[in-house]
C-alpha positions in Angstrom: -65.9 5.8 22.2 -64.4 8.0 24.9 -61.7 5.4 25.4 -60.9 5.4 21.7 -60.7 9.2 21.6 -58.4 9.2 24.6 -56.1 6.6 22.9 -56.0 8.7 19.7 -55.1 11.9 21.7 -52.4 10.0 23.5 -51.0 8.7 20.2 -50.7 12.2 18.7 -49.2 13.6 21.8 -46.6 10.8 21.7 -45.8 11.5 18.1 -45.5 15.3 18.7 -43.1 14.7 21.6 -41.0 12.3 19.5 -40.7 14.8 16.7 -39.8 17.6 19.2 -37.0 15.4 20.7 -35.7 14.6 17.2 -35.8 18.3 16.2 -34.0 19.4 19.4 -31.3 16.7 18.9 -30.8 17.7 15.2 -30.3 21.3 16.3 -27.5 20.3 18.6 -25.6 18.7 15.7 -23.5 20.6 13.2 -25.1 22.1 10.1 -26.0 19.8 7.3 -23.4 18.8 4.8 -24.7 18.5 1.2 -21.6 17.0 -0.5 -19.6 13.8 -0.2 -16.5 12.9 -2.1 -15.3 9.2 -2.1 -12.6 7.0 -3.4 -13.7 3.5 -4.1 -11.6 0.4 -4.8 -13.1 -2.9 -6.1 -12.3 -6.4 -7.2 -14.7 -7.9 -9.8 -15.7 -11.3 -11.0 -14.3 -10.4 -14.4 -10.8 -10.5 -13.0 -10.5 -6.8 -13.1 -9.6 -4.0 -10.7 -11.6 -0.8 -10.4 -10.7 2.6 -8.9 -13.6 5.1 -8.8 -13.5 8.7 -7.5 -17.0 10.1 -7.1 -19.0 13.0 -5.7 -22.5 12.9 -4.3 -24.9 15.7 -3.8 -27.5 15.1 -1.0 -30.2 17.8 -1.1 -32.2 15.9 1.4 -31.2 13.5 4.1 -32.0 10.2 2.4 -31.8 11.0 -1.3 -29.0 12.2 -3.6 -27.2 12.0 -6.9 -23.8 10.5 -7.5 -21.3 11.0 -10.4 -18.4 8.6 -10.5 -15.4 8.2 -12.9 -14.3 4.5 -13.1 -10.8 3.4 -14.0 -10.7 -0.3 -14.7 -8.1 -2.8 -15.8 -7.9 -6.7 -16.0 -5.4 -8.5 -13.8 -3.0 -9.9 -14.5 -2.3 -7.9 -17.6 -2.1 -9.8 -20.9 -1.7 -9.1 -24.6 -3.6 -10.7 -27.4 -2.0 -12.1 -30.5 -2.2 -14.7 -33.3 -0.9 -15.8 -36.7 -1.9 -14.3 -40.0 -3.9 -16.2 -42.5 -0.9 -16.7 -44.8 1.1 -18.1 -41.8 4.0 -15.8 -42.8 3.3 -13.2 -40.1 2.2 -13.2 -36.5 0.3 -10.2 -35.0 0.1 -8.7 -31.5 -1.7 -5.8 -30.0 0.7 -3.0 -29.2 -0.4 -2.3 -25.6 -1.5 -4.8 -22.9 -5.2 -4.7 -22.1 -6.0 -2.4 -25.1 -9.1 -4.6 -25.9 -10.7 -3.8 -22.5 -12.3 -0.6 -21.3 -10.2 1.7 -19.3 -12.6 4.6 -18.4 -16.3 4.9 -17.8 -18.8 7.3 -16.2 -21.1 6.1 -13.4 -24.1 8.3 -12.6 -26.4 6.9 -10.0 -29.2 7.6 -7.6 -28.2 7.4 -3.9 -30.8 6.2 -1.3 -29.6 6.3 2.3 -31.3 4.8 5.3 -31.8 6.8 8.6 -28.5 6.9 10.6 -28.1 4.8 13.7 -26.0 7.0 16.1 -23.7 5.1 18.4 -21.0 5.9 20.9 -21.0 7.7 24.2 -21.3 11.2 22.6 -23.1 10.0 19.5 -20.1 10.8 17.3 -20.4 7.7 15.2 -23.2 6.6 12.8 -24.1 3.5 10.8 -26.3 3.5 7.8 -27.2 1.6 4.6 -27.2 2.9 1.1 -28.6 1.6 -2.2 -27.4 3.1 -5.5 -29.1 2.1 -8.8 -27.4 3.7 -11.8 -25.7 3.5 -15.2 -22.2 2.7 -16.4 -21.2 4.5 -19.6 -17.9 3.4 -21.2 -15.7 6.1 -22.7 -15.6 5.6 -25.7 -18.0 2.7 -26.2 -16.1 1.3 -29.2 -12.4 0.4 -28.7 -9.7 1.4 -31.2 -6.1 0.1 -31.0 -3.2 -0.8 -33.1 -1.8 -4.2 -34.1 1.8 -4.9 -35.1 2.9 -7.7 -37.5 6.1 -9.6 -37.2 7.8 -12.3 -39.3 6.5 -15.7 -38.1 10.0 -16.8 -37.2 11.7 -17.5 -33.8 13.4 -14.5 -32.4 11.9 -12.0 -34.9 10.6 -9.1 -32.9 10.9 -6.2 -35.3 7.5 -5.1 -36.6 7.2 -4.9 -40.3 3.6 -3.6 -40.5 1.2 -1.8 -38.3 -2.6 -1.6 -38.6 -5.3 0.2 -36.6 -8.5 -1.8 -35.8 -11.8 -0.3 -34.6 -14.9 -1.9 -33.1 -18.4 -1.0 -34.2 -21.8 -1.5 -32.6 -20.8 -1.7 -29.0 -23.4 -1.0 -26.2 -23.5 2.6 -25.0 -25.1 1.9 -21.6 -24.9 -0.7 -18.9 -26.8 -0.9 -15.6 -25.7 -1.5 -12.1 -27.0 -1.7 -8.5 -24.8 -1.1 -5.5 -25.4 -1.6 -1.8 -23.1 -0.5 1.0 -22.8 -0.3 4.8 -21.2 2.9 5.9 -19.6 4.0 9.2 -19.4 7.7 9.7 -17.1 9.5 12.2 -17.8 13.1 13.4 -20.3 13.6 10.6 -17.4 14.1 8.2 -15.3 10.9 7.5 -17.1 7.9 6.0 -15.8 4.3 5.6 -17.9 1.9 3.5 -17.9 -1.7 2.3 -20.3 -3.1 -0.2 -21.3 -5.1 -3.2 -22.2 -4.2 -6.8 -23.9 -6.2 -9.4 -23.8 -5.1 -13.1 -24.1 -6.2 -16.7 -21.0 -4.2 -17.5 -18.8 -6.0 -20.0 -15.2 -4.6 -19.8 -14.5 -6.3 -23.2 -17.8 -5.0 -24.8 -16.0 -2.5 -26.9 -13.9 -5.1 -28.7 -16.2 -8.0 -29.3 -17.0 -7.1 -32.9 -13.4 -6.6 -34.0 -12.1 -8.9 -36.7 -8.4 -9.5 -37.2 -7.2 -11.9 -40.0 -10.7 -13.1 -40.6 -11.6 -14.0 -37.1 -13.0 -12.4 -34.0 -10.8 -11.9 -30.9 -10.6 -14.6 -28.3 -12.1 -12.8 -25.3 -13.4 -13.9 -21.9 -17.1 -14.8 -22.1 -19.5 -12.0 -21.2 -21.6 -12.3 -18.1 -23.0 -10.5 -15.0 -20.3 -8.7 -13.1 -20.1 -9.0 -9.3 -17.7 -6.9 -7.3 -16.8 -6.2 -3.7 -15.5 -2.8 -2.8 -14.2 -0.6 0.0 -14.2 3.2 0.1 -13.3 6.2 2.1 -15.2 9.5 1.9 -15.3 13.0 3.2 -18.5 15.1 3.8 -18.6 18.9 3.5 
């Protein structure tokens, strides 16, 4: 029993010393920075590009909230079109990629691992992050215009214009993001990572009907994306 008591006392002494060392080390470092702004660029499995500026608030070391604004566009750009039912006219959307989403909000929870400090002066750090969250297209239902032309070779003067609107699109999508980050001087952060999501960039146009038929759009599926980002802590 005395041996057990001795081991327990030694264990608590070791824990106390460890926390003391960590506390002293933390005091030597600059004051905590609660905010991080980032610029993220991604390529997705839906053949689209994403650019996402975001801001993260970290009230505690390992937990925070992120708000991002996503700009997305398919590549290469393309325009949809077809022939009217009466075969006398052909139609075309007025702007490339008007059937896909362009803008979306991305709120998320940010979970960071403890930092691994490296370098001679401990000026660099590595850590992991996981961010489950939502993607909210703005607006959820797409609206765009269609021009009609005579169905004749060389006829490119529109003789009619109509506006088409989608209904019943999903309002929310879900995503999970993981990243490896490299921090310099507790201020500049470079990250690379992966995101999986059920976000459908054509979801706002799938119920649109033109000339009696739905649009011919890429099949919906899970979106996978790889991204790189640069951030600044303050």
